[in-house]
Each structure stands twice: as structure tokens, then as C-alpha cells.
N, C-alpha and C positions, 0 to 999 in steps of 0.2 A: 834478592837476598832472602834466604830461608829463615824461618823463625828461630831455629837453633843458632844460626849465625848472628842474628840480632841479639839473642841472649848473651852470646859471647862478647858482643860490643858493649853490653851493659855492665861490664866489670866495674866494681866500685873504684873511684879514684884512689882510695886508700890502698886497695889491693895492688893496683898498678904501681903506685908510688913505692910500695914495699919491694916490688920486683926491681925497680930501678936502684933503690938504695942497696939492695943485696948485691947488685952488680958493680957497686962502687960509685954510682952517680948520686950526689947529695941532693936533698930536698931544696937546699939553698940555690943550687944551680938551676933546678927545674923551675922554681918560683921566680927566679930573677928575669926570666925571658920567656914570654909566650911563644916565641918562635922555636926555641929549643924544646920547650914542653911539647909543642905540636909535633916536632919530628919524632920525639920519643914515644908519645902516645900513639902516633900513626903506625908504629911497629905492630901493635896489637890489632888495630882496626884493619890495616891493609892485609894482614894475614888471613882475615876472615871474609873479605869482600869478594863477591863474585858477580856483582851487578852494580848499578848506580848506587852510590852511597853519599851523595851530596845533593842539597836542594837549594834552589834559588827562586824566590818569589818576587816578581816585579809588579808594581802597581802603576798603571797609567790612568789618570783621571779622565773623565769626559767621554767614555764610550767611543762611539764611532757610527757613521752612517753606512748601513750595510752595502749599498751599491757603490760607495766610494772606498770601502775597506775590504770587502770579501774577495780574496784571491780566487782564481780559477785555474784549472789544469794541474799539472804535477811536474816535479823535477825541475830541470833547468828551464823548461818551457813554461813554467808557471807564470801566469799573468797577474801583476799586482796593480790594483787601481791606485788612484791618487793619494788616498789616506794611508796606504800600506806600502808604498814604494820604498820607504825607509828600510824595509826588511830585505831588500834585494840581495844583499851580500850574504845573507844567511838563510834564504828561503828553503834551501834543500836540507837545512838542519831543523826545520820547524814543521809542526803539524798545526794548521790553522783550523780552529773549531768554529763552524758556521751554525747560524740559526739557534744559538744558545739563548736561554732565558736567564733572568736574574731573580734570585730568591727575594731580594730586597733592594730594588733599583731606586736610584735617585741620589741627590746630594746628601751628605751626612751619613752615608752607609759604610764608611771605611771599617768600623769594627766588625762588620758582617762579611767582609770580603775574604778573610782568612779564618773565619770561625762560624760555627752553626748557631751561635747565640750571642747576645749582647754583652754578657759578662759571666764570670765564674768558671772559665775554662781556658786552657792554653790555645792561643792562635796556632794556625798551621805551622808557621815558621818556628815557633817555640817547640811545638810537639815534635816536629821532624828533627830538630836539634837534639832533643832528649832521646829520641829513638836511634838516630844515626851516629851521634857523637857525644854521648854522656861524659866521656873522659877527655874531650877536647878542652883546651884552655878557656874557650868561650862556647857555651852551649848554643848560642845563637847570636847573630849580629844583625841589627836593624838600622839601615842608613836611609837618609832622605835628602832631597834637594828642595829647599824652601817648603818643607812638608809640615813642620810643626805649627800648632795654633789652629788647625782645622780638623781635628780628630786624630785618630791613631789606628794603626794596623795591628800592632804587636801587643799581646797580652800574656803575661805569665800568671796563670790562675786568675786571681781577682785584681792583679796589679797591671795597670796600663803602663806601657813602656814608651816614652817619647822617642821620636826619631833622633838619631845623631846626624844633624844637618851640617855639621862642620867637618869637612874632610880632614883638616889638620888635627882636630881632636880625635877623630876616628883612627887616624894613622898612629898617633901617639898611644892610644889605648891598646891597639892591637899589636903594634910592633915595637913599642917603647919598652924601656926597662922598668919593671914594677918596683924596683928597690930605691927609686928616687934618683938624686943626682942633679946636676945642672940642667936647667931648662934649655940651655944653648948647646948641650952635647949632641953631636950629630946622631941621628937615629941608628944608623948602621953601627956606630961604635958601641952603642948600648948593648949589642949582642956579642961583641967580640970575645970577651972573657968567657962567657957561658959557652959559646960555640967552640972555642979552642979547648975548653976543659973537657968537653964530652967527645971530641974527635977520636981520642984513643980508645973509646968504648964502642965506636961504631964500625960497621962493616964498610967496605969500599963504596958500595952503592948508596949507603946512607950518607957518607961524606959527600958524594957527588950531589945528592939531593939537597943537603944542607947548603953547599956552595951555590947551587942553582937558586935556592930560596934567597940567599943573601944577595945574589946578583939582581933578582927581581925586586927586592926591597930597595936596593941601591938605585935602580932605575926609577922606581916610584918616588924616591927621595928627590931625584933630579927633577922629575916632573913638578913636584911640589915647589922646588926652588924656582923653576922656570915660571910657574904660575904667580908666585909672589913677586918675581922680577929681580930676585937677588941670587946670590950663590951660596948663602949660608942660612937656609931656612931653619928656624929653631925647631925643637922637638914639639913644641906646643904653641904655634903662632896664634895670636889672638885676633879679634876682628879689627883692631886698629891697624895691625900689620897687613891684614888682607881682608878687605870688606867683602862679605858674601852677598853680593848684590845680584839683581837680575841680569846685569851686564855680563856676568860670568856663569849664568845658569848652566849652559851646556858644558863648560869646562868643569864645573863642579860635578855634574852628572857623570862625565867620563872618568873623572878622578875617583869618585865614589865607586864606580864600577871597577876600576883598577885595584882599589883597596880591597873590595869584596872578593875579587878573583884571587888576589894574592893571599888573602886569609884562608880561602878554600884550598889553594894549592899548597900552602905551607902547613896545612892541617891544624890551623888555629881554631877553626870551626868547621862544622858540616852543614850549617844552615844559615843562609843570608836572605834578608828581604831588603829591597830597594824601592823607594817611592820617588817618582819623578813629579814633584809638585804636590798639590793638595786637592781635596774634593771640590772646593769652591772655585778652583781655577784661578786663584789670585796670584798669578805669576806672569812674567813676560819673558820673551826670548828675543832680545833686541836685534840680533843679527838677521832675523827673518824679514821678509817684505812687510808683513803685518807686525807692528811693534806694540800693539795694545795688549791687555791682559787676556788670558785664555778664556775666561768666563764670557767676556764681551765678544770674543770671536765666535762663540757658539750661539749667543742669543741676540746679538744686536746689530742694528744699522745695515749698511750696504753689504756687510759680510754675511748676511743671512740668506733667505730664500732667493733664487731657487737652488743655487749651487754651493753655498757656504764656502767661498774661497779661503777666508781667514781661518775658519775652523779646520778645513782640510789641510791647510799648510801647517798649522800648529800640531795637529794630530799626527801628521806624517813625520814631523820632526821628532815627536815623542817616540814614534815607532823606531826611528833610527837610533835612539838612545837605548831602547831595548835590544836592538840588533847589535849595538856595540858590546853589550854584556855577553851575548851569545858568541860573537866573534872573538872576544877576548878569552873566553873559556876555551874556545876551539884552538886559538893560537898558543895557549898555554898547555894544551894537551890534556885538558880535564873535562871537555864537554861530554865525552862518552860516559863518564862516571858521574855526571851532574844532570839532574832533571830540572829544567827551567820552566816556570809557568809565568804567563802574563795575564793579569786579571784587571778588570775595570768595574765601574760602579753602575753602568747603565748601557743601553744601546744608543739610539739616536738621542743625543744630549739635549737638543733644542726641544724635544718632546718628553724628556726624562723617561724614555721608554724602557720597559723591562723585557723587550724582545729583541732578537737579532743582536745580541751582545757579543762584541768581538773578544775572543780569547785565544790563547795560543799556548802550546806546550812544545818544548824543544830539548834537544840533547838526548841523553839517556842511552846512547849506544844502540845495541840491538834490542833494548827493551821497549823502544818507542818507534812507531812508524813515522818517518819524517819525509819531508819533500812532498807532502800531500795536504789536501784539505779534507776535513771530516764534517759531513753534514750531520751534526749530532741531533739537532731538533730541539724544539721548545720544551720537551720534557726533561731536559738536562740543564743544570745551572752551575754556578761557580763552585758550589759545594761538591758537585760531582767531578769537577776538574781537580779539586783538592784530593778527593778519594782516589781518582785514577793516577795522579802523579805520585801519591804515597804508595800505592800498590806497585808501581813500577820499581820502587826502591825496596820492596819487600815489607812495607809497613801497612798496617790496616787501620784506617780511620773508622770510628764507630758511627759515622754519618756519611751521607752521600752514597753514590753508587758508581760503578765503573761505566765510563763512556765507551760504547762499542767502537771497534775499529781504530783504536788509538794505541793500545798496547800490542806489541809484536808477538 
């Protein structure tokens, strides 16, 4: 995306609202539904976009062991070791970055994963949202799965932004009606009046897009209902109605991914971050063979040297959750317009190593070389990954440098 095109995307919200009001669409309609607002604001952004214009940042804690994680080969014949087998379904959509270092490796470094400083500046996800979607209903969306209480990734200037760990709250916030109403109103119904009110103002392709978005939201609503175990999930279920426990860690992760992709596809935001767990590894995934917490799988007992079977199993499962995000973007038809990065906080976690840090970039259409591995080398770190991903979207970060052989 050229600089002139980015400048066009930075139209003030007031200016865009004036355009809608002049065409007969009221401010009340726009403010009543983030979904409707996203469709309308997308008119302007879509007209300018010529390359990737959406960003997804995935955080997977606990690094990885190089010989158990680093893929080899290319394309469909790429070989994935035990820690990265979870990427199998999307390996041709990914560029696996090898031999990377970490600017600040270890536990407790989450604030440095998406930023070049500990405070006082926007994190990558916030910065990209402001650059790519300043007029979207939500500048950025940051979701987590048992991620709060152990640091943060997202910062808007000096303000630390906690993760939204509750998918039901995230769904209500992004797709619910902002004007209030009964908490038991089905989420899809909250958009009906606003959607019907603007249909006469839209072209046929925009009506098709809106209908498609409503179908996607309806499907996610059904998944929420299934997860709760009932057929009438409220717009804002609380923890008494659905306990967000480790027993449902993977379900929560996939649901958060569904919500994130729907928000991107519906033009509610252009930048999403998702954290699967927290930097201390204080979470469990009970459906695995190893049912203890992640931190213990890395450092303790019979699951340690020489082969780390518990660490390997859990890290591979986290890889499969990242792959689910990429696959969901692909299935919804927006992977080519979305640049996905996966970052972590160290290399070999039992050693708290700052070398051989596993990282990945995916999607981006013709802007990114995919289905390959890139031996970046130890002179490149996570800040360079951010710089490279931003550049693929036509955005320039004032820190980091481009990693060779990643951009097409």
C-alpha cells in the first residue's frame, strides 16, 4: 500500500460521517451497530487498498526447541518436527523464520514483544490499527485466552490495555448493539433494524457483503450457544453461565479466533492481537496426554531432558491454535489481505534462551513469500519481524529492519 493510499485511509471519522449523513444515512444508524458502521467505512478503505490491509498478531508463550520446531524443505513437501506439526494444514501459507534472536528474552517480557520500549508508545497492534483502519468502529481488538494477570501485550501510548479473555464479552462488544436493550436479545436481532435501514442506500455487492456478514455472525452465535450448552445464549453471558476454565481452553481459543476473523471480515477493525495463555505458562490443556500446567511441562520432572515430551506436546498444540487462525482467515477469503505474525518470548524455554527463537509470518497474498523457511539469522529479532510485517502492508515502523527474503 502506497503512502498516498495510507493518507487516504486516514480520513477523519467526522469527514466520513458527513459523507454518510449527506447520502441520507443517519448518525444514529451508524452508531447503533458496529457491523453496519464497518460496512459503511469499508467503502472508503476498500477503494484505496491494493495490498494487505489487515494485521493479526498472535502470541504463543514459551518459545520452542529449535531441533523440535524448525521446519525443513518447502511447499507441500515441507517437513514439520514434533513441536510444529500443528501447522501442517497451513504450512504453505506460512514463512517460518529460523535462527532468530530475541531482543529481550525470558519470562515477563510480554510488553516488549510488540513494542521497542517498555512504555510510552503504541504497541504494534495499536499502531497498525491506527495506520490501516483509523475510521473502523474499533481501531484495534486484543483478545486472550487465560492471558490476564501475567503482563500485557497491548499499549495505547502510556495506557496498558488488558486482554479481553471472555469471548462472550468480546462478541457482545464487537457485534452487539451499542444503544442498549435487553441483555437477552439475540445478537443477530440487534443489527436487524440498522441493516434494513441502510440496504436501500447500498449497491447490490454491498448488500451481498452485509448478508454474508450477518450469516457469519449467526454461525458464531450458534457456536456460542453450543459452547454454553443451550439454544438461547444471551448477548452477554457471565462466568456463572459459562465458566472460562482450563477445561475449555482450546474451545475458548478457537472461539476467540472466530470472533477475530469475523471482526476483520466485517470491517469492524483492521488489527487484532490474540494471546494463547500467558508468559508464566500458568494454564493447562486437559485434553492432552499431559494434563499439568505449561510452565511445569517446560521445566520439571520426567517431562524434561532429554526429549521434553510434555513441553513438545503442549507447544505443538499451541501451534495448532495459531494454524486455526490462519486457516479461518483462508476459509473466509481474507488471508491474502491479512498479514499474520506469530511471536514468542524466548527460544529454548528450559534455558530461557535468547537464540533460535521460533517466529512465523503468514498470509499477505503476493506480498509475502510463503510455503518456505527463512534462515534469518541471529542479527534479526522480533522487532525486525514487526518492521517486516508492517512494510508488507505499506506501513513504516520507526524501529526494526526488514528481514531479507521474506517480502516478495
